[in-house]
PDB file of N, CA, C and O in Angstrom:
ATOM      1  N   MET A   1      89.191  92.817 117.967  1.00  0.00           N
ATOM      2  CA  MET A   1      89.084  93.688 119.185  1.00  0.00           C
ATOM      3  C   MET A   1      88.612  92.626 120.391  1.00  0.00           C
ATOM      4  O   MET A   1      87.977  91.618 120.083  1.00  0.00           O
ATOM      5  N   GLU A   2      88.969  92.919 121.815  1.00  0.00           N
ATOM      6  CA  GLU A   2      88.845  92.253 122.620  1.00  0.00           C
ATOM      7  C   GLU A   2      88.353  93.040 123.843  1.00  0.00           C
ATOM      8  O   GLU A   2      89.071  93.947 124.266  1.00  0.00           O
ATOM      9  N   PHE A   3      87.044  92.732 124.517  1.00  0.00           N
ATOM     10  CA  PHE A   3      86.573  93.468 125.735  1.00  0.00           C
ATOM     11  C   PHE A   3      87.277  92.832 126.934  1.00  0.00           C
ATOM     12  O   PHE A   3      87.135  91.626 127.136  1.00  0.00           O
ATOM     13  N   ARG A   4      88.118  93.679 127.833  1.00  0.00           N
ATOM     14  CA  ARG A   4      88.400  93.385 129.038  1.00  0.00           C
ATOM     15  C   ARG A   4      87.769  94.305 130.153  1.00  0.00           C
ATOM     16  O   ARG A   4      87.160  95.349 129.918  1.00  0.00           O
ATOM     17  N   THR A   5      88.020  93.731 131.482  1.00  0.00           N
ATOM     18  CA  THR A   5      87.552  94.709 132.582  1.00  0.00           C
ATOM     19  C   THR A   5      88.313  95.478 132.773  1.00  0.00           C
ATOM     20  O   THR A   5      89.486  95.343 132.424  1.00  0.00           O
ATOM     21  N   LEU A   6      87.802  96.619 133.449  1.00  0.00           N
ATOM     22  CA  LEU A   6      88.859  97.903 133.718  1.00  0.00           C
ATOM     23  C   LEU A   6      90.048  97.203 134.823  1.00  0.00           C
ATOM     24  O   LEU A   6      91.210  97.607 134.871  1.00  0.00           O
ATOM     25  N   GLY A   7      89.561  96.207 135.586  1.00  0.00           N
ATOM     26  CA  GLY A   7      90.564  95.554 136.537  1.00  0.00           C
ATOM     27  C   GLY A   7      91.515  94.985 135.716  1.00  0.00           C
ATOM     28  O   GLY A   7      92.629  95.339 136.103  1.00  0.00           O
ATOM     29  N   PHE A   8      91.582  94.135 134.586  1.00  0.00           N
ATOM     30  CA  PHE A   8      92.253  93.538 133.787  1.00  0.00           C
ATOM     31  C   PHE A   8      93.243  94.503 132.959  1.00  0.00           C
ATOM     32  O   PHE A   8      94.420  94.266 132.687  1.00  0.00           O
ATOM     33  N   LEU A   9      92.520  95.603 132.635  1.00  0.00           N
ATOM     34  CA  LEU A   9      93.514  96.802 132.016  1.00  0.00           C
ATOM     35  C   LEU A   9      94.677  97.627 132.751  1.00  0.00           C
ATOM     36  O   LEU A   9      95.800  97.927 132.346  1.00  0.00           O
ATOM     37  N   SER A  10      93.851  97.969 134.309  1.00  0.00           N
ATOM     38  CA  SER A  10      94.791  98.261 135.010  1.00  0.00           C
ATOM     39  C   SER A  10      95.883  97.428 135.543  1.00  0.00           C
ATOM     40  O   SER A  10      96.997  97.844 135.863  1.00  0.00           O
ATOM     41  N   GLY A  11      95.433  96.129 135.614  1.00  0.00           N
ATOM     42  CA  GLY A  11      96.575  95.147 135.883  1.00  0.00           C
ATOM     43  C   GLY A  11      97.570  95.317 135.147  1.00  0.00           C
ATOM     44  O   GLY A  11      98.699  95.328 135.637  1.00  0.00           O
ATOM     45  N   LEU A  12      97.311  95.519 133.538  1.00  0.00           N
ATOM     46  CA  LEU A  12      98.670  95.515 132.665  1.00  0.00           C
ATOM     47  C   LEU A  12      99.382  96.853 133.021  1.00  0.00           C
ATOM     48  O   LEU A  12     100.548  96.916 132.631  1.00  0.00           O
ATOM     49  N   PHE A  13      98.778  98.198 133.853  1.00  0.00           N
ATOM     50  CA  PHE A  13      99.655  99.156 133.747  1.00  0.00           C
ATOM     51  C   PHE A  13     100.415  98.803 135.204  1.00  0.00           C
ATOM     52  O   PHE A  13     101.560  99.245 135.297  1.00  0.00           O
ATOM     53  N   SER A  14      99.900  98.066 136.322  1.00  0.00           N
ATOM     54  CA  SER A  14     100.598  97.472 137.269  1.00  0.00           C
ATOM     55  C   SER A  14     101.773  96.952 136.992  1.00  0.00           C
ATOM     56  O   SER A  14     102.876  97.351 137.367  1.00  0.00           O
ATOM     57  N   ASP A  15     101.442  95.809 136.146  1.00  0.00           N
ATOM     58  CA  ASP A  15     102.611  94.666 135.693  1.00  0.00           C
ATOM     59  C   ASP A  15     103.944  95.608 134.595  1.00  0.00           C
ATOM     60  O   ASP A  15     104.957  95.094 134.123  1.00  0.00           O
ATOM     61  N   ALA A  16     103.553  96.882 134.462  1.00  0.00           N
ATOM     62  CA  ALA A  16     104.498  97.517 133.670  1.00  0.00           C
ATOM     63  C   ALA A  16     105.110  98.433 134.341  1.00  0.00           C
ATOM     64  O   ALA A  16     105.887  99.211 133.787  1.00  0.00           O
ATOM     65  N   GLY A  17     104.811  98.478 135.812  1.00  0.00           N
ATOM     66  CA  GLY A  17     105.358  99.486 136.871  1.00  0.00           C
ATOM     67  C   GLY A  17     104.830 100.960 136.613  1.00  0.00           C
ATOM     68  O   GLY A  17     105.376 101.970 137.057  1.00  0.00           O
ATOM     69  N   LEU A  18     103.614 100.933 135.780  1.00  0.00           N
ATOM     70  CA  LEU A  18     103.156 101.962 135.549  1.00  0.00           C
ATOM     71  C   LEU A  18     101.691 102.354 136.596  1.00  0.00           C
ATOM     72  O   LEU A  18     100.677 101.671 136.455  1.00  0.00           O
ATOM     73  N   GLY A  19     101.726 103.358 137.491  1.00  0.00           N
ATOM     74  CA  GLY A  19     100.213 103.898 137.887  1.00  0.00           C
ATOM     75  C   GLY A  19      99.236 104.154 136.973  1.00  0.00           C
ATOM     76  O   GLY A  19      99.846 104.289 135.913  1.00  0.00           O
ATOM     77  N   VAL A  20      98.092 104.297 136.774  1.00  0.00           N
ATOM     78  CA  VAL A  20      97.270 105.005 135.960  1.00  0.00           C
ATOM     79  C   VAL A  20      97.214 106.348 136.694  1.00  0.00           C
ATOM     80  O   VAL A  20      97.058 106.631 137.881  1.00  0.00           O
ATOM     81  N   HIS A  21      97.407 107.137 135.501  1.00  0.00           N
ATOM     82  CA  HIS A  21      97.582 108.673 135.388  1.00  0.00           C
ATOM     83  C   HIS A  21      96.181 109.364 135.337  1.00  0.00           C
ATOM     84  O   HIS A  21      95.923 110.402 135.946  1.00  0.00           O
ATOM     85  N   ALA A  22      95.387 108.745 134.622  1.00  0.00           N
ATOM     86  CA  ALA A  22      93.975 109.178 134.145  1.00  0.00           C
ATOM     87  C   ALA A  22      93.253 107.971 133.335  1.00  0.00           C
ATOM     88  O   ALA A  22      93.626 106.982 132.705  1.00  0.00           O
ATOM     89  N   ALA A  23      92.197 108.492 133.635  1.00  0.00           N
ATOM     90  CA  ALA A  23      91.052 107.154 133.023  1.00  0.00           C
ATOM     91  C   ALA A  23      89.964 108.384 132.678  1.00  0.00           C
ATOM     92  O   ALA A  23      89.497 109.291 133.366  1.00  0.00           O
ATOM     93  N   GLY A  24      89.757 107.909 131.047  1.00  0.00           N
ATOM     94  CA  GLY A  24      88.782 108.780 130.802  1.00  0.00           C
ATOM     95  C   GLY A  24      87.520 108.068 130.273  1.00  0.00           C
ATOM     96  O   GLY A  24      87.595 107.574 129.148  1.00  0.00           O
ATOM     97  N   ARG A  25      86.497 107.975 130.888  1.00  0.00           N
ATOM     98  CA  ARG A  25      85.517 106.950 130.630  1.00  0.00           C
ATOM     99  C   ARG A  25      84.254 107.514 129.254  1.00  0.00           C
ATOM    100  O   ARG A  25      83.968 108.710 129.309  1.00  0.00           O
ATOM    101  N   PHE A  26      83.796 106.954 128.492  1.00  0.00           N
ATOM    102  CA  PHE A  26      82.804 107.264 127.532  1.00  0.00           C
ATOM    103  C   PHE A  26      82.016 106.276 127.152  1.00  0.00           C
ATOM    104  O   PHE A  26      82.304 105.218 127.711  1.00  0.00           O
ATOM    105  N   GLN A  27      80.927 106.206 126.245  1.00  0.00           N
ATOM    106  CA  GLN A  27      80.287 105.168 125.738  1.00  0.00           C
ATOM    107  C   GLN A  27      79.875 105.342 124.270  1.00  0.00           C
ATOM    108  O   GLN A  27      79.598 106.423 123.748  1.00  0.00           O
ATOM    109  N   VAL A  28      79.867 103.832 123.513  1.00  0.00           N
ATOM    110  CA  VAL A  28      79.866 103.988 122.081  1.00  0.00           C
ATOM    111  C   VAL A  28      78.636 103.440 122.046  1.00  0.00           C
ATOM    112  O   VAL A  28      78.381 102.273 122.344  1.00  0.00           O
ATOM    113  N   PRO A  29      77.677 104.464 121.600  1.00  0.00           N
ATOM    114  CA  PRO A  29      75.939 103.851 121.266  1.00  0.00           C
ATOM    115  C   PRO A  29      75.933 103.277 119.827  1.00  0.00           C
ATOM    116  O   PRO A  29      76.557 103.580 118.810  1.00  0.00           O
ATOM    117  N   TYR A  30      74.950 102.284 120.125  1.00  0.00           N
ATOM    118  CA  TYR A  30      74.418 101.559 118.864  1.00  0.00           C
ATOM    119  C   TYR A  30      72.883 101.334 118.848  1.00  0.00           C
ATOM    120  O   TYR A  30      72.341 101.269 119.951  1.00  0.00           O
ATOM    121  N   LEU A  31      72.230 101.227 117.906  1.00  0.00           N
ATOM    122  CA  LEU A  31      71.072 100.786 117.685  1.00  0.00           C
ATOM    123  C   LEU A  31      71.402  99.328 117.643  1.00  0.00           C
ATOM    124  O   LEU A  31      72.385  99.011 116.972  1.00  0.00           O
ATOM    125  N   ALA A  32      70.625  98.258 118.352  1.00  0.00           N
ATOM    126  CA  ALA A  32      70.980  97.038 118.360  1.00  0.00           C
ATOM    127  C   ALA A  32      70.800  96.068 117.088  1.00  0.00           C
ATOM    128  O   ALA A  32      71.346  94.972 116.964  1.00  0.00           O
ATOM    129  N   HIS A  33      69.902  96.697 116.139  1.00  0.00           N
ATOM    130  CA  HIS A  33      69.539  95.645 115.327  1.00  0.00           C
ATOM    131  C   HIS A  33      70.771  96.160 114.322  1.00  0.00           C
ATOM    132  O   HIS A  33      71.138  95.259 113.568  1.00  0.00           O
ATOM    133  N   GLU A  34      71.472  97.398 114.158  1.00  0.00           N
ATOM    134  CA  GLU A  34      72.305  97.861 113.248  1.00  0.00           C
ATOM    135  C   GLU A  34      73.883  97.019 113.742  1.00  0.00           C
ATOM    136  O   GLU A  34      74.801  96.589 113.044  1.00  0.00           O
ATOM    137  N   LEU A  35      73.719  97.029 114.962  1.00  0.00           N
ATOM    138  CA  LEU A  35      75.166  96.539 115.222  1.00  0.00           C
ATOM    139  C   LEU A  35      75.063  94.790 115.138  1.00  0.00           C
ATOM    140  O   LEU A  35      76.099  94.174 114.888  1.00  0.00           O
ATOM    141  N   VAL A  36      74.042  94.195 115.312  1.00  0.00           N
ATOM    142  CA  VAL A  36      73.939  92.972 115.089  1.00  0.00           C
ATOM    143  C   VAL A  36      74.241  92.694 113.533  1.00  0.00           C
ATOM    144  O   VAL A  36      75.119  91.901 113.193  1.00  0.00           O
ATOM    145  N   ALA A  37      73.495  93.363 112.665  1.00  0.00           N
ATOM    146  CA  ALA A  37      73.666  93.338 111.249  1.00  0.00           C
ATOM    147  C   ALA A  37      74.984  93.743 110.787  1.00  0.00           C
ATOM    148  O   ALA A  37      75.512  93.154 109.844  1.00  0.00           O
ATOM    149  N   ARG A  38      75.472  94.573 111.304  1.00  0.00           N
ATOM    150  CA  ARG A  38      76.799  95.180 110.669  1.00  0.00           C
ATOM    151  C   ARG A  38      78.412  94.146 111.664  1.00  0.00           C
ATOM    152  O   ARG A  38      79.585  94.135 111.291  1.00  0.00           O
ATOM    153  N   TYR A  39      78.027  93.686 112.473  1.00  0.00           N
ATOM    154  CA  TYR A  39      79.217  93.067 113.093  1.00  0.00           C
ATOM    155  C   TYR A  39      79.354  91.566 113.545  1.00  0.00           C
ATOM    156  O   TYR A  39      80.313  91.091 114.154  1.00  0.00           O
ATOM    157  N   PHE A  40      78.311  90.960 113.167  1.00  0.00           N
ATOM    158  CA  PHE A  40      78.113  89.611 113.454  1.00  0.00           C
ATOM    159  C   PHE A  40      77.682  89.006 112.112  1.00  0.00           C
ATOM    160  O   PHE A  40      76.844  89.566 111.406  1.00  0.00           O
ATOM    161  N   PRO A  41      78.295  87.805 111.760  1.00  0.00           N
ATOM    162  CA  PRO A  41      78.067  87.145 110.546  1.00  0.00           C
ATOM    163  C   PRO A  41      77.256  86.623 110.274  1.00  0.00           C
ATOM    164  O   PRO A  41      76.831  85.917 111.190  1.00  0.00           O
ATOM    165  N   ALA A  42      76.464  86.543 108.961  1.00  0.00           N
ATOM    166  CA  ALA A  42      75.405  86.389 108.381  1.00  0.00           C
ATOM    167  C   ALA A  42      75.306  84.570 108.160  1.00  0.00           C
ATOM    168  O   ALA A  42      76.151  83.965 107.501  1.00  0.00           O
ATOM    169  N   GLY A  43      74.146  83.897 108.826  1.00  0.00           N
ATOM    170  CA  GLY A  43      74.451  82.603 109.001  1.00  0.00           C
ATOM    171  C   GLY A  43      74.677  82.350 110.495  1.00  0.00           C
ATOM    172  O   GLY A  43      74.472  81.200 110.886  1.00  0.00           O
ATOM    173  N   ASP A  44      75.033  83.181 111.295  1.00  0.00           N
ATOM    174  CA  ASP A  44      75.285  82.805 112.662  1.00  0.00           C
ATOM    175  C   ASP A  44      73.762  83.089 113.421  1.00  0.00           C
ATOM    176  O   ASP A  44      72.752  82.942 112.733  1.00  0.00           O
ATOM    177  N   ASP A  45      73.655  83.436 114.637  1.00  0.00           N
ATOM    178  CA  ASP A  45      72.441  83.377 115.294  1.00  0.00           C
ATOM    179  C   ASP A  45      72.123  84.788 115.445  1.00  0.00           C
ATOM    180  O   ASP A  45      71.872  85.208 116.574  1.00  0.00           O
ATOM    181  N   ARG A  46      72.101  85.667 114.318  1.00  0.00           N
ATOM    182  CA  ARG A  46      71.863  87.085 114.448  1.00  0.00           C
ATOM    183  C   ARG A  46      70.339  86.939 115.315  1.00  0.00           C
ATOM    184  O   ARG A  46      70.225  87.387 116.456  1.00  0.00           O
ATOM    185  N   VAL A  47      69.349  86.335 114.681  1.00  0.00           N
ATOM    186  CA  VAL A  47      68.073  86.718 115.461  1.00  0.00           C
ATOM    187  C   VAL A  47      67.962  86.510 117.017  1.00  0.00           C
ATOM    188  O   VAL A  47      67.383  87.315 117.746  1.00  0.00           O
ATOM    189  N   GLY A  48      68.508  85.475 117.414  1.00  0.00           N
ATOM    190  CA  GLY A  48      68.961  84.983 118.789  1.00  0.00           C
ATOM    191  C   GLY A  48      69.235  86.094 119.578  1.00  0.00           C
ATOM    192  O   GLY A  48      68.510  86.598 120.436  1.00  0.00           O
ATOM    193  N   LEU A  49      70.897  86.600 119.034  1.00  0.00           N
ATOM    194  CA  LEU A  49      71.338  87.402 119.432  1.00  0.00           C
ATOM    195  C   LEU A  49      70.465  88.801 119.609  1.00  0.00           C
ATOM    196  O   LEU A  49      70.346  89.262 120.745  1.00  0.00           O
ATOM    197  N   LEU A  50      69.950  89.371 118.653  1.00  0.00           N
ATOM    198  CA  LEU A  50      68.906  90.479 118.532  1.00  0.00           C
ATOM    199  C   LEU A  50      67.708  90.194 119.872  1.00  0.00           C
ATOM    200  O   LEU A  50      67.408  91.059 120.696  1.00  0.00           O
ATOM    201  N   LYS A  51      67.307  89.200 119.850  1.00  0.00           N
ATOM    202  CA  LYS A  51      66.581  88.656 120.831  1.00  0.00           C
ATOM    203  C   LYS A  51      66.957  88.930 122.241  1.00  0.00           C
ATOM    204  O   LYS A  51      66.253  89.509 123.067  1.00  0.00           O
ATOM    205  N   LEU A  52      67.972  88.520 122.394  1.00  0.00           N
ATOM    206  CA  LEU A  52      68.835  88.392 123.945  1.00  0.00           C
ATOM    207  C   LEU A  52      69.152  90.067 124.275  1.00  0.00           C
ATOM    208  O   LEU A  52      69.117  90.511 125.423  1.00  0.00           O
ATOM    209  N   ILE A  53      69.443  90.849 123.149  1.00  0.00           N
ATOM    210  CA  ILE A  53      69.646  92.259 123.567  1.00  0.00           C
ATOM    211  C   ILE A  53      68.227  92.964 123.757  1.00  0.00           C
ATOM    212  O   ILE A  53      68.059  93.868 124.576  1.00  0.00           O
ATOM    213  N   GLU A  54      67.327  92.523 123.015  1.00  0.00           N
ATOM    214  CA  GLU A  54      66.148  93.302 123.336  1.00  0.00           C
ATOM    215  C   GLU A  54      65.489  92.750 124.380  1.00  0.00           C
ATOM    216  O   GLU A  54      64.685  93.517 124.909  1.00  0.00           O
ATOM    217  N   GLY A  55      65.583  91.479 124.929  1.00  0.00           N
ATOM    218  CA  GLY A  55      65.229  91.261 126.317  1.00  0.00           C
ATOM    219  C   GLY A  55      65.865  91.794 127.385  1.00  0.00           C
ATOM    220  O   GLY A  55      65.492  91.682 128.553  1.00  0.00           O
ATOM    221  N   SER A  56      66.847  92.388 126.988  1.00  0.00           N
ATOM    222  CA  SER A  56      67.619  92.901 128.459  1.00  0.00           C
ATOM    223  C   SER A  56      67.264  94.200 128.619  1.00  0.00           C
ATOM    224  O   SER A  56      67.819  94.772 129.557  1.00  0.00           O
ATOM    225  N   VAL A  57      66.385  94.920 127.875  1.00  0.00           N
ATOM    226  CA  VAL A  57      66.005  96.327 128.348  1.00  0.00           C
ATOM    227  C   VAL A  57      65.166  96.281 129.678  1.00  0.00           C
ATOM    228  O   VAL A  57      65.326  97.327 130.307  1.00  0.00           O
ATOM    229  N   THR A  58      64.559  95.644 130.126  1.00  0.00           N
ATOM    230  CA  THR A  58      63.971  95.531 131.470  1.00  0.00           C
ATOM    231  C   THR A  58      65.137  95.381 132.406  1.00  0.00           C
ATOM    232  O   THR A  58      65.979  94.489 132.303  1.00  0.00           O
ATOM    233  N   GLY A  59      65.128  96.220 133.231  1.00  0.00           N
ATOM    234  CA  GLY A  59      66.537  96.087 134.464  1.00  0.00           C
ATOM    235  C   GLY A  59      68.099  96.077 133.763  1.00  0.00           C
ATOM    236  O   GLY A  59      69.119  95.892 134.428  1.00  0.00           O
ATOM    237  N   ASP A  60      68.084  96.278 132.501  1.00  0.00           N
ATOM    238  CA  ASP A  60      69.228  96.741 131.992  1.00  0.00           C
ATOM    239  C   ASP A  60      70.322  95.260 132.441  1.00  0.00           C
ATOM    240  O   ASP A  60      71.401  95.310 133.032  1.00  0.00           O
ATOM    241  N   LEU A  61      69.639  94.107 131.959  1.00  0.00           N
ATOM    242  CA  LEU A  61      70.502  93.165 132.294  1.00  0.00           C
ATOM    243  C   LEU A  61      72.064  92.448 131.612  1.00  0.00           C
ATOM    244  O   LEU A  61      72.707  91.438 131.897  1.00  0.00           O
ATOM    245  N   LEU A  62      72.232  93.495 130.651  1.00  0.00           N
ATOM    246  CA  LEU A  62      73.762  93.200 129.996  1.00  0.00           C
ATOM    247  C   LEU A  62      74.660  94.764 130.447  1.00  0.00           C
ATOM    248  O   LEU A  62      75.797  95.066 130.084  1.00  0.00           O
ATOM    249  N   GLY A  63      73.971  95.361 131.100  1.00  0.00           N
ATOM    250  CA  GLY A  63      74.663  96.407 131.744  1.00  0.00           C
ATOM    251  C   GLY A  63      75.109  97.273 130.536  1.00  0.00           C
ATOM    252  O   GLY A  63      76.226  97.769 130.393  1.00  0.00           O
ATOM    253  N   MET A  64      74.172  97.361 129.787  1.00  0.00           N
ATOM    254  CA  MET A  64      74.438  98.193 128.290  1.00  0.00           C
ATOM    255  C   MET A  64      73.442  99.454 127.745  1.00  0.00           C
ATOM    256  O   MET A  64      73.198  99.858 126.608  1.00  0.00           O
ATOM    257  N   ASN A  65      72.902  99.962 129.313  1.00  0.00           N
ATOM    258  CA  ASN A  65      72.342 101.132 129.200  1.00  0.00           C
ATOM    259  C   ASN A  65      71.240 101.016 128.130  1.00  0.00           C
ATOM    260  O   ASN A  65      71.003 102.091 127.579  1.00  0.00           O
ATOM    261  N   ALA A  66      70.474  99.917 127.684  1.00  0.00           N
ATOM    262  CA  ALA A  66      69.644  99.634 127.036  1.00  0.00           C
ATOM    263  C   ALA A  66      68.157 100.434 127.271  1.00  0.00           C
ATOM    264  O   ALA A  66      67.688 100.635 128.392  1.00  0.00           O
ATOM    265  N   ARG A  67      67.678 100.742 126.335  1.00  0.00           N
ATOM    266  CA  ARG A  67      66.257 101.278 125.984  1.00  0.00           C
ATOM    267  C   ARG A  67      65.928 101.259 124.809  1.00  0.00           C
ATOM    268  O   ARG A  67      66.692 101.204 123.846  1.00  0.00           O
ATOM    269  N   THR A  68      64.209 101.324 124.790  1.00  0.00           N
ATOM    270  CA  THR A  68      63.566 101.111 123.689  1.00  0.00           C
ATOM    271  C   THR A  68      62.758 102.533 123.384  1.00  0.00           C
ATOM    272  O   THR A  68      62.032 103.237 124.086  1.00  0.00           O
ATOM    273  N   THR A  69      63.276 102.638 121.852  1.00  0.00           N
ATOM    274  CA  THR A  69      62.868 104.160 121.213  1.00  0.00           C
ATOM    275  C   THR A  69      62.035 103.417 120.085  1.00  0.00           C
ATOM    276  O   THR A  69      61.876 102.210 119.906  1.00  0.00           O
ATOM    277  N   GLU A  70      61.546 104.523 119.369  1.00  0.00           N
ATOM    278  CA  GLU A  70      60.780 104.323 118.192  1.00  0.00           C
ATOM    279  C   GLU A  70      61.509 103.733 117.036  1.00  0.00           C
ATOM    280  O   GLU A  70      61.022 103.082 116.112  1.00  0.00           O
ATOM    281  N   ARG A  71      62.782 104.071 117.236  1.00  0.00           N
ATOM    282  CA  ARG A  71      63.816 103.279 116.266  1.00  0.00           C
ATOM    283  C   ARG A  71      64.479 101.955 116.466  1.00  0.00           C
ATOM    284  O   ARG A  71      65.082 101.269 115.641  1.00  0.00           O
ATOM    285  N   GLY A  72      64.217 101.712 117.878  1.00  0.00           N
ATOM    286  CA  GLY A  72      64.684 100.407 117.903  1.00  0.00           C
ATOM    287  C   GLY A  72      65.059 100.451 119.371  1.00  0.00           C
ATOM    288  O   GLY A  72      64.651 101.319 120.143  1.00  0.00           O
ATOM    289  N   VAL A  73      66.156  99.091 119.820  1.00  0.00           N
ATOM    290  CA  VAL A  73      66.525  99.195 120.842  1.00  0.00           C
ATOM    291  C   VAL A  73      68.177  99.873 120.817  1.00  0.00           C
ATOM    292  O   VAL A  73      69.053  99.435 120.072  1.00  0.00           O
ATOM    293  N   HIS A  74      68.341 100.825 121.624  1.00  0.00           N
ATOM    294  CA  HIS A  74      69.588 101.312 121.688  1.00  0.00           C
ATOM    295  C   HIS A  74      70.210 100.931 123.002  1.00  0.00           C
ATOM    296  O   HIS A  74      69.643 101.026 124.090  1.00  0.00           O
ATOM    297  N   ILE A  75      71.740 100.377 122.744  1.00  0.00           N
ATOM    298  CA  ILE A  75      72.727 100.157 123.595  1.00  0.00           C
ATOM    299  C   ILE A  75      73.650 100.786 123.517  1.00  0.00           C
ATOM    300  O   ILE A  75      73.799 101.384 122.451  1.00  0.00           O
ATOM    301  N   ALA A  76      74.590 100.938 124.477  1.00  0.00           N
ATOM    302  CA  ALA A  76      76.031 101.531 124.718  1.00  0.00           C
ATOM    303  C   ALA A  76      76.886 100.553 125.039  1.00  0.00           C
ATOM    304  O   ALA A  76      76.614  99.821 125.991  1.00  0.00           O
ATOM    305  N   PHE A  77      77.926 100.395 124.388  1.00  0.00           N
ATOM    306  CA  PHE A  77      79.395  99.849 125.088  1.00  0.00           C
ATOM    307  C   PHE A  77      79.969 100.573 125.985  1.00  0.00           C
ATOM    308  O   PHE A  77      80.132 101.708 125.536  1.00  0.00           O
ATOM    309  N   GLN A  78      80.472 100.431 127.358  1.00  0.00           N
ATOM    310  CA  GLN A  78      81.191 101.070 128.331  1.00  0.00           C
ATOM    311  C   GLN A  78      82.277 101.303 127.849  1.00  0.00           C
ATOM    312  O   GLN A  78      82.239 100.451 126.961  1.00  0.00           O
ATOM    313  N   ALA A  79      83.445 101.893 127.697  1.00  0.00           N
ATOM    314  CA  ALA A  79      84.857 102.414 127.550  1.00  0.00           C
ATOM    315  C   ALA A  79      85.529 102.860 128.549  1.00  0.00           C
ATOM    316  O   ALA A  79      84.960 103.168 129.596  1.00  0.00           O
ATOM    317  N   VAL A  80      86.727 102.956 128.402  1.00  0.00           N
ATOM    318  CA  VAL A  80      87.633 103.811 129.349  1.00  0.00           C
ATOM    319  C   VAL A  80      89.031 103.619 128.247  1.00  0.00           C
ATOM    320  O   VAL A  80      89.354 102.733 127.456  1.00  0.00           O
ATOM    321  N   VAL A  81      89.648 104.945 128.660  1.00  0.00           N
ATOM    322  CA  VAL A  81      90.948 105.175 127.877  1.00  0.00           C
ATOM    323  C   VAL A  81      91.616 105.503 129.427  1.00  0.00           C
ATOM    324  O   VAL A  81      91.325 106.318 130.303  1.00  0.00           O
ATOM    325  N   LEU A  82      92.578 104.525 129.312  1.00  0.00           N
ATOM    326  CA  LEU A  82      93.944 104.531 130.402  1.00  0.00           C
ATOM    327  C   LEU A  82      95.090 105.101 129.900  1.00  0.00           C
ATOM    328  O   LEU A  82      95.624 104.691 128.870  1.00  0.00           O
ATOM    329  N   SER A  83      95.606 106.243 130.717  1.00  0.00           N
ATOM    330  CA  SER A  83      96.953 106.518 130.363  1.00  0.00           C
ATOM    331  C   SER A  83      97.711 106.860 131.635  1.00  0.00           C
ATOM    332  O   SER A  83      97.205 107.062 132.739  1.00  0.00           O
ATOM    333  N   ALA A  84      98.969 106.896 131.325  1.00  0.00           N
ATOM    334  CA  ALA A  84     100.046 107.035 132.383  1.00  0.00           C
ATOM    335  C   ALA A  84     101.498 107.791 131.743  1.00  0.00           C
ATOM    336  O   ALA A  84     101.882 107.707 130.576  1.00  0.00           O
ATOM    337  N   ILE A  85     102.082 108.446 132.726  1.00  0.00           N
ATOM    338  CA  ILE A  85     103.564 108.564 132.369  1.00  0.00           C
ATOM    339  C   ILE A  85     104.477 108.004 133.024  1.00  0.00           C
ATOM    340  O   ILE A  85     104.443 107.733 134.224  1.00  0.00           O
ATOM    341  N   ARG A  86     105.403 107.786 132.214  1.00  0.00           N
ATOM    342  CA  ARG A  86     106.391 106.896 132.589  1.00  0.00           C
ATOM    343  C   ARG A  86     107.619 107.703 132.950  1.00  0.00           C
ATOM    344  O   ARG A  86     108.253 108.220 132.030  1.00  0.00           O
ATOM    345  N   ARG A  87     107.999 107.854 134.153  1.00  0.00           N
ATOM    346  CA  ARG A  87     109.138 108.291 134.498  1.00  0.00           C
ATOM    347  C   ARG A  87     110.468 107.741 134.344  1.00  0.00           C
ATOM    348  O   ARG A  87     110.603 106.630 134.856  1.00  0.00           O
ATOM    349  N   GLU A  88     111.683 108.325 133.658  1.00  0.00           N
ATOM    350  CA  GLU A  88     112.734 107.998 133.657  1.00  0.00           C
ATOM    351  C   GLU A  88     113.612 107.501 135.029  1.00  0.00           C
ATOM    352  O   GLU A  88     113.277 108.331 135.874  1.00  0.00           O
ATOM    353  N   ALA A  89     114.266 106.857 135.467  1.00  0.00           N
ATOM    354  CA  ALA A  89     114.806 106.665 136.663  1.00  0.00           C
ATOM    355  C   ALA A  89     116.317 107.169 136.335  1.00  0.00           C
ATOM    356  O   ALA A  89     117.177 107.154 137.215  1.00  0.00           O
TER     357      ALA A  89
END
């Protein structure tokens, strides 16, 4: 999995001669401690990563709509699906 900017992804469409026909935006929500435990290898700095995410709540420094609840810190990855229609010449 790779995380790319909207500009990068739009550039792929332009490079292929396609304009963006539609862009659908959505969020993929997670509890931070579950995300870190599930997707980051044991032995790496899980504690440090979780501390970084939890520290980002004030001011939403990571741009992930971070907020604290009784269950922990909630974050959400911002995602977009781009589509285009290719017209035959």
